[in-house]
C-alpha positions in Angstrom: 53.9 93.5 139.5 53.1 89.9 139.9 55.2 88.0 142.4 54.8 84.3 142.7 55.2 83.4 146.4 55.6 79.7 145.6 58.9 79.9 143.7 59.9 83.5 144.4 59.8 84.8 140.9 58.4 87.8 139.2 56.2 87.7 136.1 58.6 89.9 134.1 56.3 90.3 131.1 53.6 91.9 133.2 56.1 94.0 135.2 57.7 95.4 132.1 54.4 96.1 130.5 53.2 98.0 133.6 56.4 100.1 133.7 56.2 100.8 129.9 52.6 102.0 130.4 53.6 104.2 133.3 56.4 105.8 131.5 54.3 106.3 128.4 51.6 108.0 130.5 54.2 110.3 132.1 55.7 111.1 128.7 52.2 112.1 127.4 51.8 114.5 130.4 55.4 115.9 130.2 55.6 116.1 126.5 58.5 118.7 126.5 60.9 120.4 128.8 59.0 123.0 130.7 55.6 121.3 130.4 53.3 121.9 133.3 53.0 118.7 135.4 51.8 118.0 138.9 54.3 117.6 141.7 53.5 113.9 142.0 54.3 113.4 138.3 57.5 115.3 138.6 58.5 113.3 141.6 57.9 110.0 139.8 59.8 111.2 136.7 62.7 112.1 138.9 62.5 108.7 140.6 62.6 106.9 137.3 65.5 109.0 136.1 67.5 108.3 139.2 66.8 104.6 139.0 68.0 104.5 135.4 71.1 106.5 136.3 71.9 104.0 139.1 71.4 101.1 136.7 73.9 102.7 134.3 76.4 103.3 137.1 76.2 99.7 138.3 76.6 98.3 134.7 79.6 100.6 134.2 81.2 99.4 137.4 80.5 95.8 136.5 82.1 96.2 133.1 85.3 97.4 134.7 85.1 101.2 134.7 86.5 103.1 137.5 84.1 104.8 139.9 85.0 108.1 138.4 84.2 107.0 134.9 81.0 105.2 136.1 80.0 108.5 137.8 79.4 110.0 134.4 76.1 108.0 134.4 74.7 110.7 136.7 75.5 113.6 134.3 
């Protein structure tokens, strides 16, 4: 991730590309449910899943859903 200290911005193109490459690499290693992966890979997969769920939850709350309805993002 490239952070420009001068104006405090991120270079989103590089950031997105890095994330896509990371997810693609993890998907190659964990190609199906039950695939054998290392603990580090499993931990990172779960971190990405939890991050995506939190994004879904925040977007649902921002759009006017109740907390209960937004909680379905974690299911």
